[in-house]
Every structure is written in structure tokens, then in C-alpha cells.
TORPA-4810 file (N, C-alpha, C, O; in nm, 3 decimals):
<nodes>
NODE_1_-4.070_3.216_5.324_-3.945_3.227_5.397_-3.829_3.240_5.299_-3.840_3.202_5.183_M
NODE_2_-3.720_3.295_5.347_-3.608_3.325_5.260_-3.524_3.200_5.229_-3.534_3.098_5.297_K
NODE_3_-3.443_3.212_5.128_-3.359_3.099_5.088_-3.242_3.082_5.184_-3.211_3.169_5.265_T
NODE_4_-3.179_2.965_5.172_-3.067_2.933_5.262_-2.952_3.030_5.247_-2.923_3.079_5.137_L
NODE_5_-2.888_3.057_5.357_-2.774_3.147_5.358_-2.647_3.065_5.347_-2.622_2.977_5.430_I
NODE_6_-2.567_3.092_5.246_-2.441_3.022_5.230_-2.331_3.092_5.309_-2.315_3.214_5.297_R
NODE_7_-2.257_3.016_5.390_-2.159_3.077_5.480_-2.019_3.085_5.424_-1.925_3.108_5.500_P
NODE_8_-2.000_3.068_5.292_-1.865_3.053_5.239_-1.801_3.187_5.207_-1.788_3.223_5.090_L
NODE_9_-1.763_3.259_5.309_-1.691_3.385_5.291_-1.545_3.355_5.318_-1.498_3.362_5.431_V
NODE_10_-1.474_3.322_5.211_-1.340_3.265_5.227_-1.242_3.356_5.297_-1.166_3.310_5.382_L
NODE_11_-1.241_3.485_5.263_-1.141_3.572_5.322_-1.159_3.579_5.473_-1.060_3.586_5.546_S
NODE_12_-1.282_3.578_5.521_-1.306_3.583_5.665_-1.274_3.450_5.730_-1.213_3.445_5.837_L
NODE_13_-1.315_3.341_5.667_-1.288_3.209_5.725_-1.140_3.180_5.731_-1.090_3.127_5.831_L
NODE_14_-1.068_3.214_5.626_-0.924_3.189_5.625_-0.855_3.266_5.735_-0.760_3.216_5.795_A
NODE_15_-0.901_3.386_5.761_-0.836_3.469_5.863_-0.849_3.408_6.001_-0.771_3.440_6.090_A
NODE_16_-0.948_3.320_6.020_-0.969_3.263_6.152_-0.886_3.141_6.182_-0.899_3.084_6.291_G
NODE_17_-0.801_3.098_6.091_-0.732_2.971_6.112_-0.619_2.979_6.214_-0.594_2.882_6.286_I
NODE_18_-0.550_3.091_6.222_-0.421_3.093_6.290_-0.429_3.054_6.437_-0.360_2.962_6.479_T
NODE_19_-0.513_3.121_6.515_-0.515_3.098_6.659_-0.554_2.955_6.691_-0.489_2.889_6.771_T
NODE_20_-0.663_2.907_6.628_-0.713_2.775_6.663_-0.613_2.667_6.626_-0.587_2.576_6.706_A
NODE_21_-0.558_2.676_6.508_-0.465_2.570_6.466_-0.335_2.574_6.545_-0.282_2.469_6.581_C
NODE_22_-0.286_2.691_6.572_-0.160_2.700_6.647_-0.179_2.648_6.789_-0.091_2.580_6.842_V
NODE_23_-0.292_2.679_6.849_-0.314_2.630_6.985_-0.324_2.478_6.986_-0.288_2.413_7.084_S
NODE_24_-0.373_2.420_6.874_-0.384_2.275_6.867_-0.249_2.208_6.850_-0.225_2.100_6.904_Q
NODE_25_-0.160_2.273_6.777_-0.034_2.206_6.744_0.089_2.266_6.811_0.198_2.209_6.805_H
NODE_26_0.072_2.382_6.873_0.180_2.430_6.955_0.272_2.532_6.892_0.375_2.564_6.951_G
NODE_27_0.240_2.583_6.774_0.318_2.695_6.721_0.440_2.648_6.646_0.440_2.542_6.584_G
NODE_28_0.547_2.729_6.654_0.672_2.692_6.588_0.658_2.689_6.438_0.599_2.779_6.378_G
NODE_29_0.713_2.584_6.377_0.710_2.573_6.231_0.567_2.562_6.180_0.538_2.606_6.069_S
NODE_30_0.479_2.503_6.260_0.339_2.492_6.220_0.276_2.631_6.208_0.204_2.659_6.113_H
NODE_31_0.306_2.715_6.305_0.257_2.853_6.304_0.306_2.925_6.178_0.229_2.992_6.111_D
NODE_32_0.433_2.910_6.147_0.490_2.975_6.030_0.427_2.922_5.902_0.403_2.998_5.808_A
NODE_33_0.399_2.792_5.897_0.337_2.733_5.779_0.198_2.789_5.756_0.159_2.817_5.643_A
NODE_34_0.123_2.805_5.864_-0.012_2.859_5.852_-0.011_3.004_5.807_-0.095_3.047_5.727_L
NODE_35_0.084_3.080_5.858_0.096_3.219_5.813_0.129_3.225_5.665_0.081_3.312_5.592_K
NODE_36_0.213_3.131_5.620_0.246_3.124_5.478_0.122_3.091_5.396_0.101_3.147_5.289_D
NODE_37_0.040_2.999_5.447_-0.083_2.961_5.376_-0.179_3.079_5.366_-0.241_3.102_5.262_A
NODE_38_-0.190_3.155_5.475_-0.278_3.271_5.474_-0.228_3.377_5.376_-0.307_3.437_5.302_L
NODE_39_-0.098_3.399_5.376_-0.041_3.496_5.282_-0.062_3.449_5.139_-0.093_3.530_5.051_A
NODE_40_-0.045_3.320_5.115_-0.066_3.265_4.980_-0.212_3.281_4.938_-0.240_3.316_4.824_A
NODE_41_-0.302_3.255_5.030_-0.444_3.273_4.999_-0.474_3.418_4.963_-0.544_3.445_4.866_F
NODE_42_-0.421_3.511_5.040_-0.446_3.653_5.015_-0.398_3.697_4.878_-0.460_3.784_4.815_D
NODE_43_-0.289_3.638_4.831_-0.239_3.677_4.698_-0.289_3.582_4.589_-0.241_3.583_4.475_R
NODE_44_-0.388_3.498_4.629_-0.452_3.405_4.535_-0.355_3.299_4.481_-0.373_3.248_4.370_K
NODE_45_-0.253_3.266_4.559_-0.163_3.158_4.523_-0.217_3.031_4.591_-0.164_2.985_4.692_D
NODE_46_-0.323_2.977_4.531_-0.392_2.866_4.594_-0.307_2.739_4.598_-0.321_2.658_4.689_Y
NODE_47_-0.219_2.722_4.500_-0.133_2.604_4.498_-0.045_2.600_4.623_-0.028_2.495_4.685_A
NODE_48_0.011_2.716_4.660_0.096_2.722_4.778_0.013_2.698_4.905_0.057_2.626_4.995_Q
NODE_49_-0.104_2.758_4.911_-0.191_2.736_5.027_-0.224_2.587_5.042_-0.223_2.533_5.152_A
NODE_50_-0.252_2.524_4.930_-0.284_2.381_4.934_-0.165_2.297_4.980_-0.183_2.195_5.047_L
NODE_51_-0.045_2.340_4.944_0.073_2.265_4.987_0.085_2.265_5.139_0.146_2.174_5.197_R
NODE_52_0.028_2.365_5.204_0.027_2.369_5.350_-0.093_2.294_5.405_-0.080_2.208_5.492_V
NODE_53_-0.212_2.327_5.353_-0.334_2.271_5.411_-0.344_2.119_5.394_-0.387_2.050_5.486_Y
NODE_54_-0.306_2.067_5.276_-0.331_1.925_5.250_-0.259_1.832_5.349_-0.324_1.745_5.406_R
NODE_55_-0.125_1.848_5.371_-0.061_1.756_5.467_-0.115_1.773_5.608_-0.126_1.676_5.683_P
NODE_56_-0.149_1.896_5.646_-0.208_1.916_5.778_-0.343_1.846_5.788_-0.374_1.782_5.888_L
NODE_57_-0.424_1.860_5.682_-0.555_1.796_5.680_-0.541_1.644_5.687_-0.614_1.577_5.760_A
NODE_58_-0.448_1.592_5.610_-0.428_1.446_5.609_-0.377_1.396_5.743_-0.396_1.279_5.778_E
NODE_59_-0.310_1.485_5.818_-0.261_1.448_5.951_-0.368_1.464_6.059_-0.346_1.431_6.175_A
NODE_60_-0.486_1.515_6.019_-0.597_1.522_6.114_-0.628_1.659_6.169_-0.708_1.671_6.261_G
NODE_61_-0.566_1.766_6.114_-0.591_1.902_6.162_-0.730_1.947_6.114_-0.752_1.959_5.993_D
NODE_62_-0.822_1.971_6.206_-0.961_2.000_6.171_-0.974_2.131_6.092_-1.052_2.138_5.998_A
NODE_63_-0.899_2.233_6.131_-0.907_2.360_6.059_-0.858_2.344_5.915_-0.918_2.397_5.822_K
NODE_64_-0.749_2.273_5.898_-0.697_2.250_5.763_-0.795_2.166_5.682_-0.812_2.189_5.562_A
NODE_65_-0.859_2.069_5.746_-0.958_1.988_5.677_-1.075_2.075_5.630_-1.124_2.060_5.518_Q
NODE_66_-1.117_2.165_5.715_-1.225_2.257_5.677_-1.184_2.341_5.557_-1.260_2.354_5.461_F
NODE_67_-1.065_2.400_5.563_-1.020_2.486_5.454_-1.003_2.407_5.324_-1.034_2.458_5.216_H
NODE_68_-0.954_2.285_5.335_-0.940_2.203_5.215_-1.079_2.176_5.155_-1.095_2.174_5.033_L
NODE_69_-1.177_2.154_5.241_-1.314_2.136_5.194_-1.364_2.258_5.118_-1.428_2.245_5.014_G
NODE_70_-1.334_2.377_5.171_-1.376_2.500_5.103_-1.308_2.511_4.966_-1.372_2.549_4.868_V
NODE_71_-1.179_2.478_4.961_-1.108_2.485_4.834_-1.172_2.393_4.730_-1.186_2.431_4.614_F
NODE_72_-1.212_2.272_4.772_-1.278_2.181_4.679_-1.418_2.232_4.642_-1.458_2.223_4.526_Y
NODE_73_-1.490_2.285_4.737_-1.625_2.331_4.704_-1.622_2.450_4.607_-1.705_2.459_4.517_E
NODE_74_-1.527_2.539_4.627_-1.520_2.659_4.544_-1.429_2.644_4.423_-1.430_2.729_4.334_K
NODE_75_-1.351_2.537_4.419_-1.260_2.518_4.306_-1.138_2.607_4.311_-1.092_2.654_4.207_G
NODE_76_-1.086_2.631_4.429_-0.965_2.712_4.445_-0.841_2.623_4.432_-0.807_2.550_4.525_Y
NODE_77_-0.774_2.629_4.319_-0.651_2.554_4.299_-0.671_2.406_4.273_-0.574_2.332_4.254_G
NODE_78_-0.796_2.361_4.271_-0.828_2.221_4.242_-0.955_2.221_4.158_-1.026_2.321_4.151_V
NODE_79_-0.983_2.107_4.093_-1.110_2.094_4.023_-1.223_2.099_4.125_-1.216_2.035_4.230_A
NODE_80_-1.325_2.175_4.094_-1.438_2.187_4.186_-1.501_2.050_4.205_-1.532_1.980_4.109_Q
NODE_81_-1.519_2.010_4.332_-1.564_1.875_4.361_-1.639_1.877_4.494_-1.578_1.870_4.601_D
NODE_82_-1.771_1.887_4.487_-1.851_1.897_4.608_-1.845_1.771_4.693_-1.857_1.777_4.815_A
NODE_83_-1.827_1.656_4.629_-1.816_1.532_4.706_-1.690_1.530_4.791_-1.693_1.489_4.907_A
NODE_84_-1.578_1.576_4.732_-1.454_1.588_4.809_-1.471_1.692_4.920_-1.423_1.673_5.032_Q
NODE_85_-1.538_1.800_4.888_-1.563_1.903_4.990_-1.639_1.843_5.108_-1.603_1.865_5.223_A
NODE_86_-1.743_1.767_5.077_-1.824_1.706_5.183_-1.739_1.611_5.268_-1.754_1.606_5.390_A
NODE_87_-1.652_1.536_5.203_-1.568_1.440_5.277_-1.475_1.512_5.375_-1.459_1.468_5.489_A
NODE_88_-1.415_1.621_5.330_-1.325_1.696_5.419_-1.403_1.771_5.527_-1.360_1.778_5.641_W
NODE_89_-1.518_1.827_5.490_-1.600_1.893_5.592_-1.640_1.794_5.700_-1.638_1.826_5.819_Y
NODE_90_-1.676_1.673_5.659_-1.720_1.574_5.758_-1.608_1.539_5.855_-1.631_1.524_5.975_E
NODE_91_-1.486_1.524_5.803_-1.373_1.494_5.891_-1.356_1.604_5.997_-1.336_1.576_6.115_K
NODE_92_-1.365_1.729_5.951_-1.351_1.841_6.044_-1.471_1.852_6.136_-1.457_1.879_6.256_A
NODE_93_-1.590_1.832_6.081_-1.713_1.845_6.159_-1.717_1.742_6.272_-1.764_1.771_6.382_A
NODE_94_-1.667_1.622_6.244_-1.666_1.517_6.346_-1.574_1.553_6.462_-1.588_1.500_6.572_M
NODE_95_-1.480_1.644_6.436_-1.392_1.691_6.543_-1.445_1.817_6.612_-1.380_1.874_6.699_Q
NODE_96_-1.564_1.860_6.572_-1.627_1.973_6.638_-1.604_2.106_6.572_-1.636_2.210_6.631_G
NODE_97_-1.549_2.109_6.451_-1.526_2.236_6.382_-1.661_2.294_6.338_-1.729_2.236_6.253_N
NODE_98_-1.698_2.406_6.395_-1.832_2.461_6.374_-1.854_2.507_6.230_-1.963_2.488_6.175_A
NODE_99_-1.752_2.566_6.168_-1.766_2.611_6.029_-1.788_2.493_5.936_-1.867_2.501_5.842_S
NODE_100_-1.716_2.382_5.960_-1.734_2.262_5.880_-1.872_2.202_5.902_-1.935_2.153_5.808_A
NODE_101_-1.919_2.206_6.025_-2.054_2.156_6.054_-2.158_2.234_5.974_-2.251_2.175_5.917_Q
NODE_102_-2.143_2.364_5.971_-2.235_2.449_5.895_-2.229_2.417_5.746_-2.333_2.396_5.683_L
NODE_103_-2.110_2.413_5.689_-2.097_2.392_5.545_-2.144_2.252_5.504_-2.204_2.234_5.398_N
NODE_104_-2.117_2.153_5.589_-2.165_2.018_5.560_-2.317_2.016_5.563_-2.380_1.950_5.480_L
NODE_105_-2.376_2.086_5.658_-2.522_2.093_5.665_-2.581_2.154_5.538_-2.682_2.106_5.488_A
NODE_106_-2.517_2.258_5.487_-2.566_2.322_5.365_-2.559_2.225_5.247_-2.649_2.221_5.164_V
NODE_107_-2.451_2.146_5.239_-2.441_2.048_5.132_-2.554_1.945_5.140_-2.613_1.909_5.038_L
NODE_108_-2.583_1.898_5.260_-2.694_1.803_5.276_-2.827_1.871_5.244_-2.916_1.809_5.186_Y
NODE_109_-2.841_1.995_5.281_-2.963_2.071_5.256_-2.987_2.085_5.106_-3.100_2.071_5.058_D
NODE_110_-2.880_2.112_5.032_-2.889_2.133_4.887_-2.879_2.005_4.805_-2.916_2.003_4.688_D
NODE_111_-2.830_1.896_4.866_-2.800_1.776_4.789_-2.683_1.799_4.696_-2.683_1.753_4.582_G
NODE_112_-2.583_1.871_4.744_-2.466_1.907_4.665_-2.346_1.825_4.711_-2.292_1.849_4.819_N
NODE_113_-2.304_1.728_4.629_-2.191_1.643_4.666_-2.230_1.526_4.753_-2.151_1.434_4.775_G
NODE_114_-2.352_1.528_4.803_-2.408_1.421_4.885_-2.555_1.408_4.848_-2.613_1.500_4.791_V
NODE_115_-2.616_1.294_4.881_-2.760_1.280_4.861_-2.832_1.379_4.953_-2.797_1.392_5.070_A
NODE_116_-2.931_1.447_4.899_-3.005_1.544_4.981_-3.067_1.472_5.100_-3.133_1.369_5.084_Q
NODE_117_-3.045_1.528_5.218_-3.093_1.464_5.340_-3.118_1.573_5.443_-3.026_1.620_5.510_D
NODE_118_-3.243_1.613_5.455_-3.276_1.723_5.546_-3.255_1.684_5.692_-3.225_1.770_5.775_Y
NODE_119_-3.270_1.556_5.724_-3.247_1.515_5.862_-3.100_1.532_5.900_-3.069_1.577_6.010_S
NODE_120_-3.009_1.496_5.808_-2.867_1.517_5.836_-2.833_1.665_5.836_-2.751_1.710_5.916_K
NODE_121_-2.895_1.741_5.746_-2.874_1.886_5.748_-2.914_1.942_5.883_-2.842_2.022_5.941_A
NODE_122_-3.030_1.900_5.932_-3.077_1.947_6.063_-2.978_1.912_6.173_-2.947_1.996_6.258_H
NODE_123_-2.929_1.789_6.171_-2.837_1.746_6.277_-2.710_1.830_6.279_-2.662_1.869_6.385_A
NODE_124_-2.654_1.858_6.159_-2.530_1.936_6.155_-2.556_2.084_6.183_-2.475_2.149_6.247_W
NODE_125_-2.668_2.137_6.134_-2.701_2.275_6.169_-2.714_2.290_6.321_-2.668_2.388_6.379_Y
NODE_126_-2.776_2.190_6.383_-2.798_2.197_6.527_-2.665_2.200_6.603_-2.651_2.273_6.701_E
NODE_127_-2.569_2.120_6.557_-2.438_2.120_6.623_-2.369_2.255_6.607_-2.310_2.308_6.702_K
NODE_128_-2.375_2.311_6.485_-2.313_2.442_6.463_-2.386_2.552_6.539_-2.324_2.642_6.594_A
NODE_129_-2.518_2.544_6.542_-2.597_2.644_6.614_-2.565_2.643_6.763_-2.564_2.748_6.827_A
NODE_130_-2.539_2.524_6.817_-2.503_2.513_6.958_-2.370_2.582_6.987_-2.343_2.618_7.102_A
NODE_131_-2.287_2.601_6.883_-2.162_2.676_6.898_-2.180_2.823_6.856_-2.084_2.895_6.833_Q
NODE_132_-2.306_2.863_6.847_-2.343_3.002_6.820_-2.303_3.049_6.680_-2.265_3.164_6.661_N
NODE_133_-2.312_2.960_6.582_-2.293_2.999_6.442_-2.427_3.056_6.395_-2.526_2.983_6.385_V
NODE_134_-2.429_3.184_6.365_-2.556_3.253_6.339_-2.624_3.203_6.212_-2.746_3.189_6.210_L
NODE_135_-2.547_3.175_6.107_-2.608_3.123_5.984_-2.674_2.988_6.010_-2.779_2.959_5.951_A
NODE_136_-2.616_2.907_6.095_-2.675_2.777_6.128_-2.805_2.797_6.204_-2.903_2.726_6.180_A
NODE_137_-2.809_2.892_6.295_-2.931_2.921_6.368_-3.042_2.966_6.273_-3.156_2.921_6.283_Q
NODE_138_-3.008_3.055_6.179_-3.105_3.099_6.080_-3.154_2.983_5.994_-3.273_2.969_5.970_N
NODE_139_-3.060_2.898_5.949_-3.098_2.789_5.860_-3.179_2.682_5.933_-3.263_2.615_5.872_N
NODE_140_-3.154_2.664_6.063_-3.242_2.577_6.142_-3.383_2.632_6.142_-3.481_2.558_6.127_L
NODE_141_-3.394_2.763_6.159_-3.525_2.827_6.154_-3.595_2.799_6.022_-3.716_2.775_6.019_G
NODE_142_-3.520_2.803_5.913_-3.577_2.776_5.781_-3.628_2.632_5.771_-3.736_2.609_5.715_L
NODE_143_-3.553_2.536_5.824_-3.599_2.398_5.820_-3.730_2.382_5.895_-3.821_2.315_5.847_L
NODE_144_-3.740_2.443_6.012_-3.863_2.433_6.090_-3.978_2.508_6.023_-4.092_2.460_6.025_Y
NODE_145_-3.950_2.622_5.966_-4.055_2.699_5.899_-4.111_2.624_5.778_-4.230_2.632_5.748_A
NODE_146_-4.022_2.551_5.708_-4.063_2.482_5.586_-4.094_2.334_5.608_-4.135_2.266_5.514_N
NODE_147_-4.074_2.285_5.729_-4.102_2.145_5.758_-4.013_2.049_5.682_-4.061_1.947_5.633_G
NODE_148_-3.885_2.081_5.672_-3.790_1.997_5.600_-3.701_1.923_5.700_-3.622_1.985_5.771_K
NODE_149_-3.714_1.792_5.705_-3.636_1.711_5.798_-3.691_1.710_5.939_-3.644_1.635_6.024_G
NODE_150_-3.790_1.794_5.963_-3.855_1.806_6.093_-4.002_1.839_6.069_-4.039_1.881_5.959_V
NODE_151_-4.085_1.820_6.170_-4.224_1.864_6.159_-4.227_2.017_6.152_-4.154_2.084_6.224_A
NODE_152_-4.312_2.070_6.065_-4.322_2.216_6.055_-4.361_2.274_6.190_-4.457_2.229_6.252_Q
NODE_153_-4.286_2.373_6.234_-4.306_2.429_6.368_-4.259_2.574_6.365_-4.141_2.602_6.380_D
NODE_154_-4.353_2.665_6.346_-4.317_2.806_6.337_-4.268_2.861_6.471_-4.190_2.956_6.474_Y
NODE_155_-4.313_2.802_6.580_-4.265_2.847_6.711_-4.117_2.822_6.727_-4.044_2.907_6.778_G
NODE_156_-4.071_2.704_6.684_-3.928_2.674_6.691_-3.851_2.756_6.589_-3.739_2.800_6.616_T
NODE_157_-3.911_2.777_6.471_-3.847_2.865_6.373_-3.827_3.004_6.433_-3.721_3.064_6.417_A
NODE_158_-3.928_3.054_6.500_-3.919_3.185_6.565_-3.803_3.189_6.663_-3.728_3.285_6.667_F
NODE_159_-3.790_3.084_6.743_-3.683_3.079_6.844_-3.546_3.093_6.780_-3.462_3.169_6.828_K
NODE_160_-3.524_3.019_6.671_-3.392_3.023_6.608_-3.368_3.155_6.534_-3.259_3.211_6.539_W
NODE_161_-3.471_3.204_6.465_-3.455_3.333_6.399_-3.423_3.443_6.500_-3.334_3.525_6.479_Y
NODE_162_-3.496_3.443_6.611_-3.476_3.547_6.711_-3.335_3.540_6.769_-3.271_3.643_6.791_E
NODE_163_-3.287_3.419_6.794_-3.154_3.403_6.853_-3.048_3.465_6.762_-2.958_3.535_6.810_K
NODE_164_-3.058_3.439_6.631_-2.961_3.495_6.537_-2.985_3.644_6.514_-2.890_3.721_6.503_A
NODE_165_-3.112_3.683_6.508_-3.146_3.824_6.482_-3.096_3.913_6.594_-3.046_4.023_6.568_A
NODE_166_-3.109_3.868_6.717_-3.066_3.948_6.831_-2.915_3.972_6.830_-2.866_4.065_6.894_M
NODE_167_-2.842_3.888_6.758_-2.697_3.903_6.748_-2.655_3.971_6.618_-2.537_3.975_6.584_Q
NODE_168_-2.754_4.024_6.545_-2.722_4.106_6.429_-2.720_4.035_6.297_-2.675_4.094_6.198_G
NODE_169_-2.767_3.911_6.290_-2.768_3.840_6.162_-2.885_3.890_6.078_-3.001_3.866_6.111_F
NODE_170_-2.854_3.959_5.971_-2.954_4.038_5.900_-3.064_3.952_5.839_-3.182_3.986_5.851_V
NODE_171_-3.030_3.843_5.774_-3.133_3.759_5.711_-3.229_3.704_5.816_-3.349_3.693_5.791_I
NODE_172_-3.177_3.669_5.932_-3.264_3.623_6.039_-3.357_3.735_6.086_-3.472_3.709_6.123_A
NODE_173_-3.309_3.857_6.084_-3.394_3.971_6.119_-3.512_3.982_6.023_-3.625_4.008_6.065_Q
NODE_174_-3.485_3.962_5.894_-3.593_3.967_5.795_-3.690_3.851_5.817_-3.811_3.871_5.814_V
NODE_175_-3.637_3.732_5.839_-3.724_3.616_5.861_-3.808_3.633_5.987_-3.926_3.597_5.989_N
NODE_176_-3.747_3.688_6.092_-3.820_3.713_6.216_-3.930_3.816_6.193_-4.042_3.800_6.242_L
NODE_177_-3.898_3.920_6.118_-3.999_4.022_6.087_-4.118_3.960_6.013_-4.232_3.996_6.039_A
NODE_178_-4.090_3.868_5.921_-4.198_3.802_5.847_-4.291_3.726_5.941_-4.413_3.729_5.925_E
NODE_179_-4.234_3.657_6.039_-4.318_3.583_6.134_-4.405_3.679_6.214_-4.523_3.652_6.237_L
NODE_180_-4.348_3.791_6.257_-4.428_3.891_6.329_-4.535_3.949_6.238_-4.648_3.972_6.281_Y
NODE_181_-4.501_3.973_6.113_-4.597_4.032_6.020_-4.714_3.938_5.992_-4.829_3.980_5.984_E
NODE_182_-4.682_3.808_5.979_-4.783_3.710_5.940_-4.849_3.641_6.060_-4.949_3.572_6.043_E
NODE_183_-4.793_3.661_6.180_-4.847_3.594_6.298_-4.824_3.444_6.296_-4.913_3.367_6.332_G
NODE_184_-4.706_3.403_6.255_-4.671_3.262_6.249_-4.573_3.229_6.361_-4.461_3.281_6.363_L
NODE_185_-4.614_3.144_6.453_-4.528_3.104_6.564_-4.520_3.206_6.674_-4.453_3.185_6.775_G
NODE_186_-4.589_3.316_6.656_-4.588_3.427_6.752_-4.711_3.512_6.723_-4.762_3.511_6.611_V
NODE_187_-4.757_3.586_6.823_-4.871_3.674_6.800_-4.837_3.779_6.695_-4.727_3.835_6.697_A
NODE_188_-4.928_3.805_6.604_-4.905_3.905_6.500_-4.874_4.039_6.567_-4.946_4.082_6.658_R
NODE_189_-4.768_4.104_6.520_-4.726_4.230_6.581_-4.663_4.318_6.473_-4.542_4.311_6.452_N
NODE_190_-4.742_4.400_6.406_-4.690_4.484_6.298_-4.578_4.577_6.342_-4.487_4.608_6.264_P
NODE_191_-4.583_4.623_6.468_-4.481_4.716_6.516_-4.345_4.646_6.526_-4.242_4.701_6.486_A
NODE_192_-4.346_4.525_6.579_-4.220_4.451_6.588_-4.172_4.405_6.451_-4.052_4.398_6.425_L
NODE_193_-4.266_4.373_6.363_-4.227_4.339_6.226_-4.154_4.457_6.163_-4.049_4.441_6.102_A
NODE_194_-4.212_4.575_6.178_-4.150_4.695_6.122_-4.012_4.720_6.183_-3.917_4.755_6.112_R
NODE_195_-4.001_4.701_6.313_-3.873_4.724_6.381_-3.763_4.637_6.322_-3.653_4.684_6.294_K
NODE_196_-3.795_4.507_6.303_-3.692_4.416_6.252_-3.664_4.441_6.105_-3.549_4.428_6.061_W
NODE_197_-3.766_4.477_6.027_-3.740_4.516_5.889_-3.651_4.640_5.884_-3.560_4.647_5.801_Y
NODE_198_-3.676_4.735_5.971_-3.595_4.858_5.974_-3.450_4.827_6.008_-3.358_4.881_5.947_E
NODE_199_-3.430_4.739_6.106_-3.292_4.701_6.143_-3.219_4.640_6.024_-3.103_4.673_5.998_N
NODE_200_-3.288_4.551_5.952_-3.226_4.486_5.838_-3.206_4.585_5.723_-3.105_4.580_5.653_A
NODE_201_-3.301_4.675_5.705_-3.290_4.774_5.597_-3.171_4.866_5.620_-3.105_4.908_5.525_A
NODE_202_-3.145_4.899_5.744_-3.030_4.984_5.777_-2.899_4.918_5.737_-2.799_4.986_5.713_L
NODE_203_-2.899_4.786_5.730_-2.780_4.710_5.688_-2.780_4.688_5.537_-2.692_4.619_5.484_E
NODE_204_-2.878_4.746_5.468_-2.880_4.739_5.322_-2.959_4.623_5.263_-2.953_4.600_5.143_G
NODE_205_-3.033_4.550_5.346_-3.106_4.435_5.293_-3.223_4.480_5.206_-3.311_4.554_5.251_N
NODE_206_-3.223_4.435_5.081_-3.323_4.480_4.985_-3.462_4.423_5.015_-3.562_4.490_4.993_E
NODE_207_-3.469_4.300_5.065_-3.598_4.243_5.101_-3.665_4.323_5.212_-3.786_4.344_5.211_N
NODE_208_-3.584_4.366_5.308_-3.637_4.447_5.417_-3.687_4.581_5.366_-3.791_4.630_5.409_A
NODE_209_-3.611_4.642_5.275_-3.653_4.770_5.218_-3.785_4.756_5.144_-3.874_4.841_5.154_K
NODE_210_-3.799_4.647_5.068_-3.924_4.624_4.994_-4.040_4.602_5.090_-4.151_4.648_5.065_A
NODE_211_-4.014_4.531_5.200_-4.119_4.507_5.298_-4.166_4.638_5.361_-4.286_4.657_5.382_A
NODE_212_-4.073_4.726_5.391_-4.110_4.855_5.450_-4.192_4.937_5.352_-4.285_5.006_5.393_L
NODE_213_-4.160_4.931_5.223_-4.240_5.000_5.123_-4.381_4.941_5.118_-4.480_5.014_5.106_Q
NODE_214_-4.389_4.808_5.128_-4.518_4.742_5.127_-4.601_4.782_5.247_-4.723_4.797_5.238_R
NODE_215_-4.534_4.801_5.361_-4.606_4.840_5.484_-4.637_4.988_5.489_-4.705_5.036_5.580_L
NODE_216_-4.587_5.061_5.389_-4.624_5.201_5.380_-4.531_5.297_5.448_-4.571_5.407_5.485_G
NODE_217_-4.403_5.255_5.468_-4.306_5.347_5.531_-4.262_5.450_5.429_-4.181_5.538_5.461_K
</nodes>
């Protein structure tokens, strides 16, 4: 099975802050501050972005807490500190922030900034997956396929891979194809394996391209 997918695409995550945070706090000066933070992030002025995110995070804003966690994990404008990242992700995750739930799960999965704990990784992936976070659905599939934090169960792995694959998550498409190819958790079906490899290959996935070569395409 494939390695864990890291969801830290900062430019995309940062772009998602405005609507959610403004609806939580009501706009006005808060809205303007968030726009300033986004503009600062885009021009790589992380110090200015932090001047906005930190007080909001300390005041309990879940989106700002999530972003502050990302800054600590990636070392944007601060010393890289996975433990601080985990602390801020947890604050946001406890408020239901799906991106924070996913990132916190990855930290537990890797033992990065926290003691490795597959059971906690599973719990946080499950919460994010319930909010339709595709990377969390894929990573849940990986836990079940590898028997980490849960009993090994290829049928459940198949369920999560399929859920993400059907929504276009490329790595899940490759993982799903592998289950069809190997007959794990589902009846062996070379035609469906090829179909999912082809879908992923069209998106440029190198593992899928190699699989198609192996299958003789």
C-alpha cells in the first residue's frame, strides 16, 4: 500500500480561511484583518500574517489556530516546531476544524511532535473523513490495510479508498486499483484495477503509469 498523503498545501488552505472565519466573527475589521493576512501570506510576509493569526488563535478562532499550526509545522516565520503545531491543531480540531483534524492525525500517524499513536490517528482521521476530507478517507484506508491502530481489514480499507477515489482523489484511486488487482477486500477484478490505474495515470500519477506498464498496457 502507498505511503501517507500529507495534506499541507498552504496556498490552498490559506485561501479557504476568509468565508469561514468571517462568518464566525461577523466581518468588519476582522474581515479586513484576514484579508491582510492572506495578502501577507501570498507575498511571503509571514511575520505580518502571524501578527493577524496569533491573536485570533489565542482568542479561540479555530481557523486561525489551524493556520498557526501549519506555520509552526512548516517553519513559516517561526522556528519549526511540530509540538507547537500539534498543540494548535488540537485546539482547532476540538472545535471541529476538519483540516486541523487531518493534520493532527498525520502527526500522530508519524509520531511527529507527539508520541506515535495510531489509535489517536485513526480517531482524528475518522472525524475528518466524516466531514468528507478525501485525504483523511484515503489515510483511514491505509490504517485498515496495514492494521495500524485497528485490526487489519481490507474490506474497510476498500470502503474508504473507494469513497475518496470516486471523488477524484488520485492516490486513493491507485490504492483502490491495487486492491482490485490483488483481490484484497474485494473480488479480484483486473478490468476494474486497470480502470482505476488509468484514471490516476491520466492525472499524472507515476505509480499508476508503472502499474499499467506492468499489466501490459
